[in-house]
PDB file of N, CA, C and O in Angstrom:
ATOM      1  N   MET A   1     -14.680   4.636  19.630  1.00  0.00           N
ATOM      2  CA  MET A   1     -14.230   3.659  18.648  1.00  0.00           C
ATOM      3  C   MET A   1     -14.532   4.179  17.247  1.00  0.00           C
ATOM      4  O   MET A   1     -15.627   4.677  16.986  1.00  0.00           O
ATOM      5  N   SER A   2     -13.573   4.063  16.364  1.00  0.00           N
ATOM      6  CA  SER A   2     -13.768   4.543  15.005  1.00  0.00           C
ATOM      7  C   SER A   2     -14.087   3.375  14.074  1.00  0.00           C
ATOM      8  O   SER A   2     -13.857   2.210  14.397  1.00  0.00           O
ATOM      9  N   ASP A   3     -14.621   3.727  12.920  1.00  0.00           N
ATOM     10  CA  ASP A   3     -14.934   2.716  11.913  1.00  0.00           C
ATOM     11  C   ASP A   3     -13.682   2.395  11.112  1.00  0.00           C
ATOM     12  O   ASP A   3     -12.809   3.242  10.924  1.00  0.00           O
ATOM     13  N   ARG A   4     -13.617   1.184  10.655  1.00  0.00           N
ATOM     14  CA  ARG A   4     -12.502   0.758   9.816  1.00  0.00           C
ATOM     15  C   ARG A   4     -13.048   0.201   8.513  1.00  0.00           C
ATOM     16  O   ARG A   4     -14.128  -0.389   8.469  1.00  0.00           O
ATOM     17  N   TYR A   5     -12.288   0.400   7.471  1.00  0.00           N
ATOM     18  CA  TYR A   5     -12.644  -0.098   6.142  1.00  0.00           C
ATOM     19  C   TYR A   5     -11.477  -0.925   5.639  1.00  0.00           C
ATOM     20  O   TYR A   5     -10.328  -0.492   5.720  1.00  0.00           O
ATOM     21  N   THR A   6     -11.761  -2.108   5.123  1.00  0.00           N
ATOM     22  CA  THR A   6     -10.737  -2.954   4.530  1.00  0.00           C
ATOM     23  C   THR A   6     -10.981  -3.028   3.035  1.00  0.00           C
ATOM     24  O   THR A   6     -12.079  -3.368   2.594  1.00  0.00           O
ATOM     25  N   VAL A   7      -9.953  -2.708   2.252  1.00  0.00           N
ATOM     26  CA  VAL A   7     -10.053  -2.774   0.793  1.00  0.00           C
ATOM     27  C   VAL A   7     -10.154  -4.239   0.413  1.00  0.00           C
ATOM     28  O   VAL A   7      -9.269  -5.034   0.728  1.00  0.00           O
ATOM     29  N   ARG A   8     -11.242  -4.596  -0.269  1.00  0.00           N
ATOM     30  CA  ARG A   8     -11.501  -6.003  -0.601  1.00  0.00           C
ATOM     31  C   ARG A   8     -11.509  -6.294  -2.093  1.00  0.00           C
ATOM     32  O   ARG A   8     -11.665  -7.445  -2.501  1.00  0.00           O
ATOM     33  N   ARG A   9     -11.339  -5.236  -2.928  1.00  0.00           N
ATOM     34  CA  ARG A   9     -11.306  -5.470  -4.379  1.00  0.00           C
ATOM     35  C   ARG A   9     -10.271  -4.562  -5.027  1.00  0.00           C
ATOM     36  O   ARG A   9      -9.928  -3.509  -4.489  1.00  0.00           O
ATOM     37  N   ASP A  10      -9.788  -4.973  -6.164  1.00  0.00           N
ATOM     38  CA  ASP A  10      -8.777  -4.216  -6.901  1.00  0.00           C
ATOM     39  C   ASP A  10      -9.364  -2.940  -7.489  1.00  0.00           C
ATOM     40  O   ASP A  10     -10.562  -2.848  -7.755  1.00  0.00           O
ATOM     41  N   GLY A  11      -8.485  -1.957  -7.684  1.00  0.00           N
ATOM     42  CA  GLY A  11      -8.857  -0.767  -8.428  1.00  0.00           C
ATOM     43  C   GLY A  11      -9.435   0.373  -7.621  1.00  0.00           C
ATOM     44  O   GLY A  11      -9.896   1.350  -8.211  1.00  0.00           O
ATOM     45  N   LEU A  12      -9.436   0.298  -6.289  1.00  0.00           N
ATOM     46  CA  LEU A  12     -10.031   1.369  -5.483  1.00  0.00           C
ATOM     47  C   LEU A  12      -9.008   2.428  -5.124  1.00  0.00           C
ATOM     48  O   LEU A  12      -7.875   2.123  -4.754  1.00  0.00           O
ATOM     49  N   ARG A  13      -9.435   3.700  -5.243  1.00  0.00           N
ATOM     50  CA  ARG A  13      -8.650   4.838  -4.770  1.00  0.00           C
ATOM     51  C   ARG A  13      -9.263   5.317  -3.455  1.00  0.00           C
ATOM     52  O   ARG A  13     -10.384   4.943  -3.109  1.00  0.00           O
ATOM     53  N   LEU A  14      -8.521   6.144  -2.733  1.00  0.00           N
ATOM     54  CA  LEU A  14      -8.991   6.619  -1.435  1.00  0.00           C
ATOM     55  C   LEU A  14     -10.276   7.432  -1.562  1.00  0.00           C
ATOM     56  O   LEU A  14     -11.157   7.307  -0.711  1.00  0.00           O
ATOM     57  N   ASP A  15     -10.410   8.255  -2.590  1.00  0.00           N
ATOM     58  CA  ASP A  15     -11.642   9.024  -2.754  1.00  0.00           C
ATOM     59  C   ASP A  15     -12.843   8.109  -2.983  1.00  0.00           C
ATOM     60  O   ASP A  15     -13.947   8.407  -2.526  1.00  0.00           O
ATOM     61  N   GLN A  16     -12.633   7.005  -3.684  1.00  0.00           N
ATOM     62  CA  GLN A  16     -13.720   6.045  -3.897  1.00  0.00           C
ATOM     63  C   GLN A  16     -14.101   5.347  -2.602  1.00  0.00           C
ATOM     64  O   GLN A  16     -15.280   5.105  -2.343  1.00  0.00           O
ATOM     65  N   VAL A  17     -13.103   5.023  -1.789  1.00  0.00           N
ATOM     66  CA  VAL A  17     -13.380   4.407  -0.481  1.00  0.00           C
ATOM     67  C   VAL A  17     -14.185   5.377   0.374  1.00  0.00           C
ATOM     68  O   VAL A  17     -15.154   4.976   1.018  1.00  0.00           O
ATOM     69  N   ALA A  18     -13.789   6.658   0.387  1.00  0.00           N
ATOM     70  CA  ALA A  18     -14.510   7.658   1.173  1.00  0.00           C
ATOM     71  C   ALA A  18     -15.956   7.774   0.715  1.00  0.00           C
ATOM     72  O   ALA A  18     -16.863   7.843   1.545  1.00  0.00           O
ATOM     73  N   ARG A  19     -16.180   7.797  -0.570  1.00  0.00           N
ATOM     74  CA  ARG A  19     -17.547   7.896  -1.091  1.00  0.00           C
ATOM     75  C   ARG A  19     -18.364   6.659  -0.704  1.00  0.00           C
ATOM     76  O   ARG A  19     -19.514   6.772  -0.280  1.00  0.00           O
ATOM     77  N   GLU A  20     -17.762   5.494  -0.855  1.00  0.00           N
ATOM     78  CA  GLU A  20     -18.465   4.245  -0.548  1.00  0.00           C
ATOM     79  C   GLU A  20     -18.773   4.110   0.946  1.00  0.00           C
ATOM     80  O   GLU A  20     -19.881   3.733   1.328  1.00  0.00           O
ATOM     81  N   ALA A  21     -17.790   4.420   1.777  1.00  0.00           N
ATOM     82  CA  ALA A  21     -17.936   4.193   3.216  1.00  0.00           C
ATOM     83  C   ALA A  21     -18.603   5.350   3.947  1.00  0.00           C
ATOM     84  O   ALA A  21     -19.325   5.138   4.921  1.00  0.00           O
ATOM     85  N   LEU A  22     -18.360   6.593   3.472  1.00  0.00           N
ATOM     86  CA  LEU A  22     -18.853   7.763   4.199  1.00  0.00           C
ATOM     87  C   LEU A  22     -19.885   8.572   3.426  1.00  0.00           C
ATOM     88  O   LEU A  22     -20.491   9.489   3.980  1.00  0.00           O
ATOM     89  N   GLY A  23     -20.092   8.244   2.157  1.00  0.00           N
ATOM     90  CA  GLY A  23     -21.101   8.934   1.369  1.00  0.00           C
ATOM     91  C   GLY A  23     -20.619  10.186   0.675  1.00  0.00           C
ATOM     92  O   GLY A  23     -21.397  10.846  -0.014  1.00  0.00           O
ATOM     93  N   SER A  24     -19.346  10.533   0.841  1.00  0.00           N
ATOM     94  CA  SER A  24     -18.809  11.736   0.203  1.00  0.00           C
ATOM     95  C   SER A  24     -17.294  11.693   0.205  1.00  0.00           C
ATOM     96  O   SER A  24     -16.679  11.047   1.054  1.00  0.00           O
ATOM     97  N   TRP A  25     -16.702  12.382  -0.747  1.00  0.00           N
ATOM     98  CA  TRP A  25     -15.245  12.527  -0.768  1.00  0.00           C
ATOM     99  C   TRP A  25     -14.858  14.002  -0.704  1.00  0.00           C
ATOM    100  O   TRP A  25     -13.683  14.343  -0.838  1.00  0.00           O
ATOM    101  N   THR A  26     -15.838  14.874  -0.499  1.00  0.00           N
ATOM    102  CA  THR A  26     -15.596  16.316  -0.483  1.00  0.00           C
ATOM    103  C   THR A  26     -15.524  16.851   0.944  1.00  0.00           C
ATOM    104  O   THR A  26     -15.631  16.091   1.907  1.00  0.00           O
ATOM    105  N   ASN A  27     -15.344  18.154   1.071  1.00  0.00           N
ATOM    106  CA  ASN A  27     -15.322  18.857   2.363  1.00  0.00           C
ATOM    107  C   ASN A  27     -14.252  18.338   3.312  1.00  0.00           C
ATOM    108  O   ASN A  27     -14.467  18.276   4.522  1.00  0.00           O
ATOM    109  N   GLY A  28     -13.099  17.965   2.765  1.00  0.00           N
ATOM    110  CA  GLY A  28     -11.975  17.577   3.607  1.00  0.00           C
ATOM    111  C   GLY A  28     -11.990  16.146   4.117  1.00  0.00           C
ATOM    112  O   GLY A  28     -11.182  15.793   4.977  1.00  0.00           O
ATOM    113  N   ILE A  29     -12.888  15.315   3.608  1.00  0.00           N
ATOM    114  CA  ILE A  29     -12.979  13.941   4.108  1.00  0.00           C
ATOM    115  C   ILE A  29     -11.734  13.127   3.748  1.00  0.00           C
ATOM    116  O   ILE A  29     -11.220  12.383   4.583  1.00  0.00           O
ATOM    117  N   VAL A  30     -11.255  13.260   2.529  1.00  0.00           N
ATOM    118  CA  VAL A  30     -10.061  12.518   2.120  1.00  0.00           C
ATOM    119  C   VAL A  30      -8.863  12.978   2.953  1.00  0.00           C
ATOM    120  O   VAL A  30      -8.057  12.159   3.394  1.00  0.00           O
ATOM    121  N   GLU A  31      -8.750  14.292   3.163  1.00  0.00           N
ATOM    122  CA  GLU A  31      -7.658  14.829   3.967  1.00  0.00           C
ATOM    123  C   GLU A  31      -7.740  14.335   5.415  1.00  0.00           C
ATOM    124  O   GLU A  31      -6.720  13.996   6.014  1.00  0.00           O
ATOM    125  N   ALA A  32      -8.950  14.295   5.973  1.00  0.00           N
ATOM    126  CA  ALA A  32      -9.133  13.802   7.344  1.00  0.00           C
ATOM    127  C   ALA A  32      -8.767  12.321   7.437  1.00  0.00           C
ATOM    128  O   ALA A  32      -8.214  11.876   8.443  1.00  0.00           O
ATOM    129  N   THR A  33      -9.074  11.567   6.394  1.00  0.00           N
ATOM    130  CA  THR A  33      -8.723  10.149   6.371  1.00  0.00           C
ATOM    131  C   THR A  33      -7.201   9.981   6.335  1.00  0.00           C
ATOM    132  O   THR A  33      -6.650   9.124   7.026  1.00  0.00           O
ATOM    133  N   LEU A  34      -6.533  10.796   5.534  1.00  0.00           N
ATOM    134  CA  LEU A  34      -5.065  10.736   5.475  1.00  0.00           C
ATOM    135  C   LEU A  34      -4.453  11.122   6.819  1.00  0.00           C
ATOM    136  O   LEU A  34      -3.458  10.529   7.235  1.00  0.00           O
ATOM    137  N   ASP A  35      -5.038  12.114   7.505  1.00  0.00           N
ATOM    138  CA  ASP A  35      -4.538  12.520   8.824  1.00  0.00           C
ATOM    139  C   ASP A  35      -4.642  11.389   9.846  1.00  0.00           C
ATOM    140  O   ASP A  35      -3.781  11.252  10.714  1.00  0.00           O
ATOM    141  N   ARG A  36      -5.686  10.589   9.744  1.00  0.00           N
ATOM    142  CA  ARG A  36      -5.917   9.504  10.708  1.00  0.00           C
ATOM    143  C   ARG A  36      -5.094   8.248  10.395  1.00  0.00           C
ATOM    144  O   ARG A  36      -5.018   7.334  11.216  1.00  0.00           O
ATOM    145  N   ASN A  37      -4.485   8.206   9.216  1.00  0.00           N
ATOM    146  CA  ASN A  37      -3.775   7.007   8.767  1.00  0.00           C
ATOM    147  C   ASN A  37      -2.366   7.346   8.304  1.00  0.00           C
ATOM    148  O   ASN A  37      -2.120   7.469   7.104  1.00  0.00           O
ATOM    149  N   PRO A  38      -1.435   7.499   9.250  1.00  0.00           N
ATOM    150  CA  PRO A  38      -0.053   7.785   8.849  1.00  0.00           C
ATOM    151  C   PRO A  38       0.466   6.683   7.921  1.00  0.00           C
ATOM    152  O   PRO A  38       0.286   5.495   8.186  1.00  0.00           O
ATOM    153  N   GLY A  39       1.100   7.092   6.851  1.00  0.00           N
ATOM    154  CA  GLY A  39       1.641   6.123   5.903  1.00  0.00           C
ATOM    155  C   GLY A  39       0.708   5.799   4.755  1.00  0.00           C
ATOM    156  O   GLY A  39       1.154   5.232   3.757  1.00  0.00           O
ATOM    157  N   LEU A  40      -0.560   6.134   4.853  1.00  0.00           N
ATOM    158  CA  LEU A  40      -1.504   5.824   3.780  1.00  0.00           C
ATOM    159  C   LEU A  40      -1.146   6.566   2.501  1.00  0.00           C
ATOM    160  O   LEU A  40      -1.316   6.028   1.407  1.00  0.00           O
ATOM    161  N   ALA A  41      -0.657   7.786   2.621  1.00  0.00           N
ATOM    162  CA  ALA A  41      -0.280   8.573   1.443  1.00  0.00           C
ATOM    163  C   ALA A  41       0.933   7.980   0.722  1.00  0.00           C
ATOM    164  O   ALA A  41       1.183   8.310  -0.438  1.00  0.00           O
ATOM    165  N   LEU A  42       1.681   7.118   1.391  1.00  0.00           N
ATOM    166  CA  LEU A  42       2.844   6.493   0.769  1.00  0.00           C
ATOM    167  C   LEU A  42       2.473   5.290  -0.092  1.00  0.00           C
ATOM    168  O   LEU A  42       3.297   4.804  -0.868  1.00  0.00           O
ATOM    169  N   LEU A  43       1.237   4.807   0.040  1.00  0.00           N
ATOM    170  CA  LEU A  43       0.781   3.669  -0.760  1.00  0.00           C
ATOM    171  C   LEU A  43       0.479   4.125  -2.184  1.00  0.00           C
ATOM    172  O   LEU A  43       0.306   5.320  -2.426  1.00  0.00           O
ATOM    173  N   PRO A  44       0.415   3.190  -3.124  1.00  0.00           N
ATOM    174  CA  PRO A  44       0.049   3.563  -4.499  1.00  0.00           C
ATOM    175  C   PRO A  44      -1.349   4.187  -4.551  1.00  0.00           C
ATOM    176  O   PRO A  44      -2.156   4.002  -3.640  1.00  0.00           O
ATOM    177  N   THR A  45      -1.623   4.925  -5.625  1.00  0.00           N
ATOM    178  CA  THR A  45      -2.933   5.553  -5.805  1.00  0.00           C
ATOM    179  C   THR A  45      -4.040   4.507  -5.770  1.00  0.00           C
ATOM    180  O   THR A  45      -5.075   4.714  -5.135  1.00  0.00           O
ATOM    181  N   ILE A  46      -3.822   3.381  -6.453  1.00  0.00           N
ATOM    182  CA  ILE A  46      -4.754   2.257  -6.393  1.00  0.00           C
ATOM    183  C   ILE A  46      -4.361   1.457  -5.156  1.00  0.00           C
ATOM    184  O   ILE A  46      -3.290   0.852  -5.111  1.00  0.00           O
ATOM    185  N   LEU A  47      -5.229   1.459  -4.164  1.00  0.00           N
ATOM    186  CA  LEU A  47      -4.910   0.842  -2.872  1.00  0.00           C
ATOM    187  C   LEU A  47      -4.803  -0.679  -2.982  1.00  0.00           C
ATOM    188  O   LEU A  47      -5.628  -1.315  -3.639  1.00  0.00           O
ATOM    189  N   PRO A  48      -3.800  -1.253  -2.348  1.00  0.00           N
ATOM    190  CA  PRO A  48      -3.665  -2.707  -2.362  1.00  0.00           C
ATOM    191  C   PRO A  48      -4.821  -3.386  -1.604  1.00  0.00           C
ATOM    192  O   PRO A  48      -5.301  -2.878  -0.591  1.00  0.00           O
ATOM    193  N   VAL A  49      -5.242  -4.520  -2.111  1.00  0.00           N
ATOM    194  CA  VAL A  49      -6.264  -5.311  -1.428  1.00  0.00           C
ATOM    195  C   VAL A  49      -5.734  -5.684  -0.053  1.00  0.00           C
ATOM    196  O   VAL A  49      -4.579  -6.082   0.093  1.00  0.00           O
ATOM    197  N   GLY A  50      -6.587  -5.553   0.950  1.00  0.00           N
ATOM    198  CA  GLY A  50      -6.202  -5.875   2.317  1.00  0.00           C
ATOM    199  C   GLY A  50      -5.811  -4.658   3.132  1.00  0.00           C
ATOM    200  O   GLY A  50      -5.620  -4.770   4.343  1.00  0.00           O
ATOM    201  N   THR A  51      -5.685  -3.493   2.499  1.00  0.00           N
ATOM    202  CA  THR A  51      -5.349  -2.268   3.220  1.00  0.00           C
ATOM    203  C   THR A  51      -6.475  -1.926   4.191  1.00  0.00           C
ATOM    204  O   THR A  51      -7.640  -1.877   3.796  1.00  0.00           O
ATOM    205  N   VAL A  52      -6.138  -1.691   5.451  1.00  0.00           N
ATOM    206  CA  VAL A  52      -7.121  -1.324   6.466  1.00  0.00           C
ATOM    207  C   VAL A  52      -7.027   0.177   6.695  1.00  0.00           C
ATOM    208  O   VAL A  52      -5.945   0.712   6.935  1.00  0.00           O
ATOM    209  N   ILE A  53      -8.178   0.855   6.617  1.00  0.00           N
ATOM    210  CA  ILE A  53      -8.224   2.315   6.728  1.00  0.00           C
ATOM    211  C   ILE A  53      -9.096   2.692   7.913  1.00  0.00           C
ATOM    212  O   ILE A  53     -10.235   2.240   8.029  1.00  0.00           O
ATOM    213  N   ASP A  54      -8.550   3.527   8.794  1.00  0.00           N
ATOM    214  CA  ASP A  54      -9.293   4.079   9.928  1.00  0.00           C
ATOM    215  C   ASP A  54     -10.061   5.295   9.406  1.00  0.00           C
ATOM    216  O   ASP A  54      -9.450   6.278   8.989  1.00  0.00           O
ATOM    217  N   LEU A  55     -11.374   5.237   9.427  1.00  0.00           N
ATOM    218  CA  LEU A  55     -12.209   6.286   8.835  1.00  0.00           C
ATOM    219  C   LEU A  55     -12.555   7.381   9.842  1.00  0.00           C
ATOM    220  O   LEU A  55     -12.736   7.105  11.028  1.00  0.00           O
ATOM    221  N   PRO A  56     -12.646   8.632   9.361  1.00  0.00           N
ATOM    222  CA  PRO A  56     -13.109   9.724  10.228  1.00  0.00           C
ATOM    223  C   PRO A  56     -14.616   9.607  10.437  1.00  0.00           C
ATOM    224  O   PRO A  56     -15.263   8.797   9.773  1.00  0.00           O
ATOM    225  N   PRO A  57     -15.186  10.396  11.339  1.00  0.00           N
ATOM    226  CA  PRO A  57     -16.639  10.363  11.529  1.00  0.00           C
ATOM    227  C   PRO A  57     -17.378  10.742  10.244  1.00  0.00           C
ATOM    228  O   PRO A  57     -16.888  11.527   9.432  1.00  0.00           O
ATOM    229  N   ARG A  58     -18.555  10.168  10.085  1.00  0.00           N
ATOM    230  CA  ARG A  58     -19.392  10.467   8.915  1.00  0.00           C
ATOM    231  C   ARG A  58     -19.776  11.946   8.942  1.00  0.00           C
ATOM    232  O   ARG A  58     -20.138  12.466   9.998  1.00  0.00           O
ATOM    233  N   PRO A  59     -19.703  12.631   7.797  1.00  0.00           N
ATOM    234  CA  PRO A  59     -20.045  14.056   7.765  1.00  0.00           C
ATOM    235  C   PRO A  59     -21.534  14.286   8.001  1.00  0.00           C
ATOM    236  O   PRO A  59     -22.351  13.379   7.842  1.00  0.00           O
ATOM    237  N   ALA A  60     -21.867  15.509   8.382  1.00  0.00           N
ATOM    238  CA  ALA A  60     -23.275  15.879   8.584  1.00  0.00           C
ATOM    239  C   ALA A  60     -24.029  15.673   7.269  1.00  0.00           C
ATOM    240  O   ALA A  60     -23.471  15.827   6.183  1.00  0.00           O
ATOM    241  N   ALA A  61     -25.291  15.326   7.392  1.00  0.00           N
ATOM    242  CA  ALA A  61     -26.104  15.029   6.216  1.00  0.00           C
ATOM    243  C   ALA A  61     -26.289  16.242   5.316  1.00  0.00           C
ATOM    244  O   ALA A  61     -26.360  16.092   4.096  1.00  0.00           O
ATOM    245  N   ASP A  62     -26.367  17.430   5.881  1.00  0.00           N
ATOM    246  CA  ASP A  62     -26.609  18.624   5.083  1.00  0.00           C
ATOM    247  C   ASP A  62     -25.558  19.677   5.432  1.00  0.00           C
ATOM    248  O   ASP A  62     -25.717  20.411   6.408  1.00  0.00           O
ATOM    249  N   PRO A  63     -24.483  19.757   4.640  1.00  0.00           N
ATOM    250  CA  PRO A  63     -23.441  20.729   4.963  1.00  0.00           C
ATOM    251  C   PRO A  63     -23.953  22.164   4.860  1.00  0.00           C
ATOM    252  O   PRO A  63     -24.859  22.461   4.080  1.00  0.00           O
ATOM    253  N   VAL A  64     -23.371  23.025   5.641  1.00  0.00           N
ATOM    254  CA  VAL A  64     -23.759  24.432   5.623  1.00  0.00           C
ATOM    255  C   VAL A  64     -23.268  25.059   4.326  1.00  0.00           C
ATOM    256  O   VAL A  64     -22.101  24.923   3.960  1.00  0.00           O
ATOM    257  N   ARG A  65     -24.168  25.742   3.640  1.00  0.00           N
ATOM    258  CA  ARG A  65     -23.809  26.381   2.373  1.00  0.00           C
ATOM    259  C   ARG A  65     -23.822  27.887   2.538  1.00  0.00           C
ATOM    260  O   ARG A  65     -24.704  28.452   3.184  1.00  0.00           O
ATOM    261  N   LYS A  66     -22.840  28.516   1.949  1.00  0.00           N
ATOM    262  CA  LYS A  66     -22.766  29.967   2.002  1.00  0.00           C
ATOM    263  C   LYS A  66     -23.752  30.574   1.018  1.00  0.00           C
ATOM    264  O   LYS A  66     -23.963  30.052  -0.076  1.00  0.00           O
ATOM    265  N   LYS A  67     -24.355  31.693   1.428  1.00  0.00           N
ATOM    266  CA  LYS A  67     -25.244  32.410   0.523  1.00  0.00           C
ATOM    267  C   LYS A  67     -24.373  33.214  -0.439  1.00  0.00           C
ATOM    268  O   LYS A  67     -23.470  33.939  -0.022  1.00  0.00           O
ATOM    269  N   VAL A  68     -24.660  33.075  -1.730  1.00  0.00           N
ATOM    270  CA  VAL A  68     -23.875  33.745  -2.758  1.00  0.00           C
ATOM    271  C   VAL A  68     -24.648  34.970  -3.239  1.00  0.00           C
ATOM    272  O   VAL A  68     -25.830  34.881  -3.571  1.00  0.00           O
ATOM    273  N   ALA A  69     -23.973  36.098  -3.270  1.00  0.00           N
ATOM    274  CA  ALA A  69     -24.596  37.319  -3.786  1.00  0.00           C
ATOM    275  C   ALA A  69     -24.784  37.190  -5.287  1.00  0.00           C
ATOM    276  O   ALA A  69     -23.853  36.805  -5.995  1.00  0.00           O
ATOM    277  N   LYS A  70     -25.967  37.505  -5.782  1.00  0.00           N
ATOM    278  CA  LYS A  70     -26.272  37.438  -7.219  1.00  0.00           C
ATOM    279  C   LYS A  70     -26.248  38.844  -7.789  1.00  0.00           C
ATOM    280  O   LYS A  70     -27.094  39.678  -7.464  1.00  0.00           O
ATOM    281  N   ILE A  71     -25.280  39.091  -8.630  1.00  0.00           N
ATOM    282  CA  ILE A  71     -25.153  40.452  -9.173  1.00  0.00           C
ATOM    283  C   ILE A  71     -26.054  40.682 -10.374  1.00  0.00           C
ATOM    284  O   ILE A  71     -26.235  41.828 -10.786  1.00  0.00           O
ATOM    285  N   TRP A  72     -26.616  39.648 -10.939  1.00  0.00           N
ATOM    286  CA  TRP A  72     -27.471  39.790 -12.133  1.00  0.00           C
ATOM    287  C   TRP A  72     -28.933  39.503 -11.829  1.00  0.00           C
ATOM    288  O   TRP A  72     -29.709  39.288 -12.761  1.00  0.00           O
ATOM    289  N   GLY A  73     -29.329  39.491 -10.601  1.00  0.00           N
ATOM    290  CA  GLY A  73     -30.732  39.245 -10.249  1.00  0.00           C
ATOM    291  C   GLY A  73     -30.999  37.805  -9.931  1.00  0.00           C
ATOM    292  O   GLY A  73     -30.069  37.056  -9.630  1.00  0.00           O
ATOM    293  N   GLU A  74     -32.226  37.403  -9.988  1.00  0.00           N
ATOM    294  CA  GLU A  74     -32.649  36.041  -9.609  1.00  0.00           C
ATOM    295  C   GLU A  74     -32.852  35.131 -10.802  1.00  0.00           C
ATOM    296  O   GLU A  74     -33.758  34.298 -10.776  1.00  0.00           O
ATOM    297  N   ALA A  75     -32.066  35.251 -11.825  1.00  0.00           N
ATOM    298  CA  ALA A  75     -32.227  34.444 -13.045  1.00  0.00           C
ATOM    299  C   ALA A  75     -31.911  33.005 -12.828  1.00  0.00           C
ATOM    300  O   ALA A  75     -32.001  32.206 -13.760  1.00  0.00           O
TER     301      ALA A  75
END
Protein backbone atom coordinates (compact mmCIF):
# COMPACT_ATOMS: atom_id res chain seq x y z
CA MET A 1 0.00 0.00 0.00
CA SER A 2 1.34 3.41 -0.91
CA ASP A 3 0.91 6.72 0.85
CA ARG A 4 -1.43 9.33 -0.52
CA TYR A 5 -1.34 13.09 -0.13
CA THR A 6 -4.33 15.37 -0.62
CA VAL A 7 -3.68 19.03 -1.42
CA ARG A 8 -5.57 20.94 1.26
CA ARG A 9 -4.40 24.54 0.74
CA ASP A 10 -3.88 26.92 -2.15
CA GLY A 11 -0.51 27.71 -3.65
CA LEU A 12 1.25 24.32 -3.46
CA ARG A 13 3.53 23.02 -6.21
CA LEU A 14 4.53 19.38 -6.59
CA ASP A 15 8.07 20.00 -5.32
CA GLN A 16 6.62 21.58 -2.17
CA VAL A 17 4.32 18.60 -1.65
CA ALA A 18 7.31 16.25 -2.03
CA ARG A 19 9.32 18.20 0.52
CA GLU A 20 6.42 18.35 2.98
CA ALA A 21 5.35 14.72 2.64
CA LEU A 22 8.66 12.97 1.91
CA GLY A 23 11.27 15.35 3.32
CA SER A 24 12.96 16.08 -0.01
CA TRP A 25 12.29 17.11 -3.58
CA THR A 26 15.70 16.04 -4.93
CA ASN A 27 17.20 12.77 -6.22
CA GLY A 28 14.35 12.04 -8.62
CA ILE A 29 11.51 12.21 -6.09
CA VAL A 30 9.40 14.64 -8.14
CA GLU A 31 9.98 12.53 -11.26
CA ALA A 32 9.02 9.34 -9.39
CA THR A 33 5.85 11.06 -8.17
CA LEU A 34 4.95 12.06 -11.73
CA ASP A 35 5.57 8.47 -12.89
CA ARG A 36 3.14 7.14 -10.27
CA ASN A 37 0.43 9.69 -11.14
CA PRO A 38 -0.54 9.70 -14.82
CA GLY A 39 -2.11 13.03 -15.69
CA LEU A 40 -0.54 14.95 -12.80
CA ALA A 41 1.81 16.76 -15.18
CA LEU A 42 -1.23 18.05 -17.08
CA LEU A 43 -2.47 19.98 -14.03
CA PRO A 44 -1.45 23.60 -13.43
CA THR A 45 1.87 24.27 -11.68
CA ILE A 46 -0.09 25.39 -8.61
CA LEU A 47 -2.00 22.23 -7.74
CA PRO A 48 -5.76 22.53 -7.27
CA VAL A 49 -7.09 21.97 -3.76
CA GLY A 50 -8.40 18.43 -3.46
CA THR A 51 -5.81 16.87 -5.79
CA VAL A 52 -4.90 13.39 -4.52
CA ILE A 53 -1.29 12.32 -5.14
CA ASP A 54 0.04 8.77 -4.87
CA LEU A 55 3.48 9.19 -3.26
CA PRO A 56 6.59 7.08 -3.93
CA PRO A 57 8.42 5.44 -1.01
CA ARG A 58 10.26 7.78 1.33
CA PRO A 59 13.93 8.14 0.30
CA ALA A 60 16.76 6.75 2.41
CA ALA A 61 17.76 9.04 5.25
CA ASP A 62 21.36 9.39 4.08
CA PRO A 63 21.84 9.30 0.31
CA VAL A 64 25.08 7.88 -1.03
CA ARG A 65 27.49 10.66 -1.94
CA LYS A 66 30.24 10.37 -4.47
CA LYS A 67 33.77 11.15 -3.37
CA VAL A 68 35.03 14.18 -5.29
CA ALA A 69 38.69 14.41 -6.25
CA LYS A 70 40.25 17.63 -4.90
CA ILE A 71 42.81 19.01 -7.30
CA TRP A 72 43.87 21.88 -5.01
CA GLY A 73 44.42 19.92 -1.79
CA GLU A 74 42.33 19.82 1.36
CA ALA A 75 41.47 23.52 1.59
